[in-house]
C-alpha positions as CSV (number, residue, x, y, z in Angstrom):
1,M,0.0,0.0,0.0
2,R,1.1,3.6,-0.6
3,C,-0.1,6.8,1.0
4,L,1.1,9.9,-0.8
5,Y,4.9,9.2,-1.3
6,F,5.3,7.0,1.8
7,N,5.3,3.2,1.9
8,I,3.2,1.9,4.7
9,N,4.7,-0.9,6.7
10,L,2.9,-3.3,9.0
11,R,4.0,-5.8,11.6
12,I,1.6,-8.0,13.6
13,G,3.0,-10.4,16.3
14,I,1.0,-13.0,18.1
15,S,2.6,-14.1,21.4
16,D,5.9,-15.7,20.4
17,K,4.1,-17.9,17.9
18,I,4.0,-16.1,14.5
19,Q,4.5,-12.7,13.0
20,F,3.0,-11.4,9.7
21,T,3.3,-8.2,7.7
22,K,0.1,-8.2,5.6
23,S,-3.6,-7.8,6.2
24,E,-6.7,-7.1,4.2
25,S,-7.6,-4.3,6.7
26,I,-7.1,-3.2,10.3
27,T,-9.3,-1.0,12.5
28,I,-8.2,0.1,15.9
29,K,-10.5,2.1,18.2
30,S,-9.3,3.9,21.3
31,S,-11.4,6.2,23.6
32,V,-11.3,7.5,27.1
33,E,-15.0,7.0,27.3
34,T,-15.3,3.3,26.5
35,F,-12.6,1.8,28.9
36,T,-11.5,-0.8,26.3
37,D,-9.3,-0.3,23.2
38,T,-10.2,-2.7,20.4
39,A,-8.7,-3.9,17.2
40,T,-10.2,-5.8,14.3
41,I,-7.9,-7.5,11.8
42,K,-9.1,-9.0,8.5
43,L,-6.5,-11.4,7.2
44,P,-5.9,-11.8,3.4
45,R,-7.9,-14.5,1.6
46,E,-4.6,-16.1,0.5
47,F,-3.0,-16.0,3.9
48,K,-0.1,-18.5,3.6
49,Q,3.1,-17.0,4.7
50,A,4.2,-15.8,8.2
51,T,7.4,-15.6,10.3
52,K,8.2,-17.8,13.3
53,K,11.2,-17.0,15.4
54,G,12.7,-15.0,12.6
55,E,12.3,-17.8,10.0
56,S,9.8,-18.0,7.1
57,F,6.8,-20.1,8.2
58,S,4.2,-21.5,5.8
59,I,0.7,-21.9,7.1
60,A,-0.6,-23.3,3.8
61,G,-2.8,-26.3,4.5
62,K,-2.8,-25.7,8.3
63,R,-5.7,-24.7,10.5
64,L,-5.1,-21.3,12.0
65,L,-6.7,-22.4,15.2
66,D,-3.9,-25.0,15.5
67,I,-1.4,-22.2,15.6
68,I,-3.2,-19.3,17.5
69,Q,-5.9,-19.3,20.2
70,V,-8.3,-16.9,21.9
71,G,-6.3,-15.3,24.7
72,D,-3.0,-15.1,22.8
73,A,-1.2,-11.8,23.3
74,I,-1.1,-9.6,20.1
75,K,0.8,-6.6,19.1
76,I,0.2,-4.3,16.1
77,E,2.9,-2.0,14.8
78,A,2.7,0.3,11.8
79,G,4.5,3.2,10.2
80,Y,6.1,4.6,7.1
81,N,9.3,3.8,5.2
82,G,10.6,1.1,7.5
83,N,9.8,2.9,10.8
84,Y,7.4,1.3,13.2
85,S,5.3,2.6,16.1
86,L,3.2,0.5,18.5
87,E,-0.5,1.1,17.7
88,F,-2.2,-1.7,19.7
89,E,-1.3,-4.2,22.4
90,G,-3.8,-6.7,23.8
91,Y,-5.3,-10.1,23.4
92,I,-7.2,-12.0,20.8
93,T,-10.8,-12.3,22.0
94,K,-12.4,-14.0,18.9
95,I,-11.2,-15.8,15.8
96,G,-13.7,-15.8,12.9
97,A,-14.7,-19.1,11.2
98,E,-15.3,-17.6,7.8
99,V,-12.9,-16.6,5.0
100,P,-11.4,-14.0,5.1
101,I,-10.6,-14.7,8.8
102,I,-11.3,-11.9,11.2
103,L,-9.4,-11.5,14.5
104,D,-11.2,-9.4,17.2
105,C,-8.9,-8.1,19.9
106,E,-9.1,-6.1,23.1
107,D,-6.5,-4.3,25.3
108,E,-5.6,-5.1,28.9
109,M,-9.1,-4.4,30.0
110,W,-10.1,-7.8,28.6
111,K,-8.4,-9.4,31.5
112,M,-10.5,-7.3,33.9
113,K,-13.6,-8.7,32.3
114,K,-12.3,-12.3,32.7
115,T,-11.1,-12.0,36.3
116,K,-13.0,-14.0,38.9
117,P,-15.9,-11.9,40.5
118,I,-15.0,-10.2,43.8
119,K,-17.0,-9.7,46.9
120,R,-15.7,-7.1,49.4
121,L,-16.9,-4.4,51.8
122,Y,-14.9,-1.3,52.6
123,S,-15.9,0.8,55.6
124,S,-14.0,3.6,53.8
125,V,-11.7,3.5,50.7
126,G,-10.0,5.9,48.3
127,L,-10.0,5.5,44.5
128,K,-6.3,4.4,44.3
129,K,-6.6,1.7,47.0
130,L,-9.7,0.3,45.4
131,L,-8.1,0.1,41.9
132,Q,-5.0,-1.5,43.4
133,D,-7.1,-4.2,45.0
134,L,-9.1,-4.7,41.8
135,A,-6.0,-4.9,39.6
136,P,-3.1,-6.4,41.6
137,G,0.1,-6.6,39.6
138,Y,-0.6,-3.5,37.6
139,E,0.7,0.0,38.1
140,V,-2.1,2.3,39.0
141,K,-2.1,6.1,38.3
142,V,-5.0,8.3,39.5
143,I,-5.2,12.0,38.9
144,D,-7.0,12.7,42.1
145,D,-7.2,10.0,44.9
146,I,-10.9,10.6,45.3
147,P,-12.4,9.4,48.7
148,L,-15.3,7.0,48.0
149,G,-16.3,6.4,51.6
150,K,-18.2,3.2,52.3
151,F,-18.0,1.0,49.3
152,A,-19.4,-2.5,48.6
153,I,-18.4,-4.9,45.8
154,N,-21.1,-7.6,45.5
155,N,-19.8,-10.5,43.3
156,S,-18.6,-8.2,40.4
157,T,-15.7,-8.4,38.1
158,P,-13.2,-5.4,38.1
159,Y,-14.7,-4.3,34.8
160,K,-18.2,-4.1,36.3
161,V,-16.8,-2.0,39.1
162,F,-15.2,0.4,36.6
163,E,-18.6,0.7,34.9
164,Y,-20.1,1.5,38.3
165,L,-17.5,4.2,39.0
166,K,-18.3,5.9,35.6
167,Q,-22.1,5.8,36.0
168,N,-22.1,6.9,39.6
169,Y,-19.0,9.0,40.1
170,G,-18.1,10.1,36.5
171,I,-14.7,8.4,36.9
172,R,-13.0,7.0,33.8
173,C,-10.7,4.0,34.1
174,F,-8.6,2.9,31.1
175,F,-5.3,1.2,30.3
176,K,-2.3,2.6,28.6
177,G,-0.2,-0.4,28.0
178,K,0.1,-2.2,31.4
179,V,-0.8,0.9,33.4
180,L,-4.3,1.5,34.7
181,H,-5.3,5.2,34.7
182,A,-8.3,6.8,36.3
183,G,-9.7,10.2,36.8
184,M,-12.5,12.7,36.1
185,P,-12.7,13.9,32.4
186,I,-12.2,17.5,33.4
187,N,-9.0,16.6,35.2
188,L,-7.4,14.4,32.5
189,K,-4.2,15.9,31.4
190,P,-3.0,15.4,27.8
191,E,0.4,13.6,27.6
192,N,1.3,14.7,24.1
193,K,0.3,17.6,21.8
194,H,0.1,17.3,18.0
195,I,0.0,20.3,15.6
196,F,-2.6,20.2,12.7
197,N,-2.8,22.9,10.0
198,L,-6.2,22.5,8.3
199,N,-4.6,23.2,4.9
200,R,-1.6,20.9,5.3
201,N,-1.8,17.7,7.4
202,V,-5.6,17.2,7.7
203,R,-7.3,14.9,5.2
204,K,-10.5,15.5,3.5
205,G,-13.5,14.1,5.3
206,G,-14.4,14.2,9.0
207,D,-17.1,16.4,10.5
208,L,-15.2,19.2,12.2
209,V,-17.4,22.2,12.8
210,Y,-16.9,25.6,14.4
211,E,-19.5,26.6,16.9
212,T,-19.9,29.6,19.2
213,K,-20.6,29.5,22.9
214,E,-24.2,30.5,22.3
215,G,-24.8,27.3,20.3
216,R,-23.4,25.1,23.0
217,K,-25.3,26.3,26.1
218,C,-27.3,23.8,28.0
219,W,-28.9,23.0,31.4
220,V,-26.7,21.2,33.9
221,K,-27.5,19.0,36.9
222,A,-24.4,18.4,39.0
223,I,-24.5,15.7,41.7
224,S,-22.0,14.9,44.5
225,K,-22.6,11.7,46.5
226,Q,-21.9,12.1,50.2
227,K,-19.4,9.7,51.9
228,G,-20.9,6.7,53.7
229,T,-24.6,7.7,53.0
230,S,-27.1,7.6,50.2
231,K,-27.5,11.4,50.3
232,Q,-26.6,13.6,47.4
233,V,-25.8,17.3,47.0
234,I,-27.3,18.7,43.8
235,Y,-26.6,22.0,42.0
236,E,-28.4,23.0,38.8
237,F,-27.7,25.9,36.5
238,G,-27.3,26.9,32.9
239,E,-29.9,27.6,30.2
240,Q,-33.0,25.4,30.0
241,G,-33.9,24.1,26.5
242,E,-33.3,21.0,24.4
243,N,-29.9,20.1,25.8
244,E,-29.6,18.8,29.4
245,I,-26.7,17.0,30.9
246,T,-26.0,15.3,34.3
247,L,-22.5,15.6,35.8
248,H,-21.3,13.3,38.6
249,G,-18.8,15.4,40.7
250,P,-16.2,14.2,43.3
251,V,-17.6,12.6,46.4
252,G,-18.3,14.6,49.5
253,L,-18.5,18.1,48.0
254,N,-20.7,20.7,49.8
255,K,-23.0,23.0,47.7
256,E,-20.4,25.7,47.2
257,A,-17.6,23.3,46.2
258,L,-19.9,21.5,43.8
259,K,-20.9,24.8,42.3
260,K,-17.3,25.7,41.7
261,W,-16.5,22.2,40.2
262,A,-19.6,22.1,38.0
263,E,-19.1,25.6,36.6
264,S,-15.5,24.9,35.8
265,Y,-16.5,21.7,33.9
266,Y,-19.3,23.6,32.2
267,N,-16.9,26.4,31.0
268,S,-14.6,23.7,29.5
269,M,-17.6,22.5,27.3
270,I,-19.0,26.0,26.5
271,Y,-16.6,27.7,24.2
272,D,-16.0,29.3,20.8
273,G,-14.2,26.7,18.7
274,Y,-14.1,23.4,16.9
275,S,-15.8,20.2,17.8
276,G,-16.4,16.9,16.0
277,S,-13.7,14.9,14.3
278,F,-11.0,15.3,11.6
279,D,-9.0,12.8,9.6
280,S,-5.2,12.7,9.5
281,W,-2.5,10.3,8.3
282,G,-0.5,7.8,10.3
283,D,1.9,10.6,11.4
284,P,1.6,12.3,13.8
285,Q,0.7,9.3,16.1
286,T,-2.3,10.7,17.9
287,K,-3.8,8.7,20.8
288,A,-7.0,9.1,22.9
289,G,-6.0,11.4,25.8
290,D,-3.6,13.6,23.7
291,S,-4.3,17.1,22.5
292,A,-4.5,18.7,19.1
293,E,-3.3,22.2,18.3
294,I,-5.5,23.2,15.4
295,I,-4.4,26.0,13.2
296,D,-6.8,27.5,10.6
297,P,-4.8,29.6,8.2
298,N,-8.0,30.9,6.5
299,Y,-8.5,33.2,9.5
300,P,-5.3,35.4,10.0
301,D,-6.7,36.8,13.2
302,K,-6.3,33.3,14.7
303,H,-9.7,33.4,16.5
304,R,-10.3,29.9,15.3
305,D,-7.0,28.5,16.5
306,G,-6.9,26.5,19.7
307,I,-5.8,23.4,21.6
308,F,-8.4,20.7,22.0
309,Y,-8.7,17.4,23.9
310,I,-8.7,14.3,21.8
311,S,-11.1,11.8,23.4
312,E,-11.2,9.2,20.7
313,V,-8.9,7.9,17.8
314,V,-10.0,5.4,15.2
315,I,-7.3,4.0,13.0
316,D,-8.0,2.4,9.6
317,I,-5.3,0.7,7.6
318,N,-6.5,-0.6,4.2
319,A,-6.1,-0.3,0.5
320,N,-8.7,2.5,0.2
321,D,-7.7,4.7,3.1
322,G,-4.0,3.9,3.3
323,F,-3.1,4.8,7.0
324,K,-5.8,7.0,8.4
325,R,-6.6,8.3,11.9
326,K,-10.0,9.8,12.7
327,N,-9.5,12.1,15.7
328,T,-12.5,13.2,17.8
329,I,-12.2,16.3,20.0
330,T,-14.6,17.1,22.9
331,F,-13.5,20.3,24.6
332,K,-11.0,23.2,24.3
333,I,-8.0,23.4,26.5
334,K,-6.6,26.7,25.4
335,D,-7.4,29.6,23.0
336,N,-5.2,31.0,20.3
337,A,-2.8,28.1,20.1
338,I,0.0,30.0,18.3
339,N,0.2,32.9,20.7
C-alpha cells in the first residue's frame, strides 16, 4: 500500500508464535469513554506466509486455530518507510470461522472482564486503593485520589466496578499499556500535543465544525454523593432548553464546592471553537487522551485556533484509506494556540 509518497509498513505479532506483515484491513478504536481499546484484523484470503522466530513459516494447509488461540497476546505496529510505532497491544478475543478470517482483539481491559468476580466491603476507601485491589500486579495512576467512603463490591468483576464508577461518580478507568489510569474527564491531562494545520496535514472528510458559545449552552444538573450515606448534594444551573446533561462530581462536596467544580466543567464545554472529528494520516501518532493544536490559516486573526482534547482515535489501515486516523475532539484546553 502507498499513502502519498510514503510506503506503509505493518507488523503483527501473536505471542511468540507467529508474525506477519500483511492484512486485508485493520481497524483500531481507542477512547477515554469506553474503557476498552479494540482492534479488528481482517486477514488476506490467500494467507499463507508468516514468520516464526525469525524464520519464514508457511501456514498453507494448516488450520489457523492449531497455531493461535483466543487469549493469545497480540501486538500491532505500523508506520512509514521502515519505521514502526506500536499502535495496539492486547489479546485475541475472537477468531472468525469464515474466509477471510477476522481476528477481534481487546486491550488489557479484557483481563479485567475475565477476572473472577470479587466480593468485598470497605468501611472507607479511596480510589487508588480500590483500583490497586481490583487490579493487583498492575501499576495504578490516578489524577486525584478521590475518597469514595463506604463501598461494597457484590460479586462483580473489576470491569463491572469500573462501569459503576463511571455511572455513579463520573470516573473514567482505562489502560495505557500495562498501566491502569483513572480520573474525572475535566482533570485528565493530555500527555502529548500534536499540531494540525487544516490546509496541510488534515485529510478530506471528517465532521469538524466551528460553533460559538451560544450554540453550546445547556442545562446542567451536577451531583455529588456524600461519603458513607445515600445522600446527594445537587446543584443545577445553565440555560434550559433541548440540551440537558448530568454531571457526577467528586464525592463529599458541599454545595459551594460542587458549584465551583460544575461551573469549571461547564466552562470547558461551552466555548467558541471546533468540535467533532477530523481525519489525519499515520503521522503524527495521535492517541486518545492527547491534545490537538488546530491552526486554521484561513483566518489570519487566529480566532479559530486553539488546543483541543482528543477523546477518541479510530485507525484504519487498508487499500482505500491507506493509513488514516479519525480524531474526535470534545473540549477546548486553550485559546489562540499560536500565541
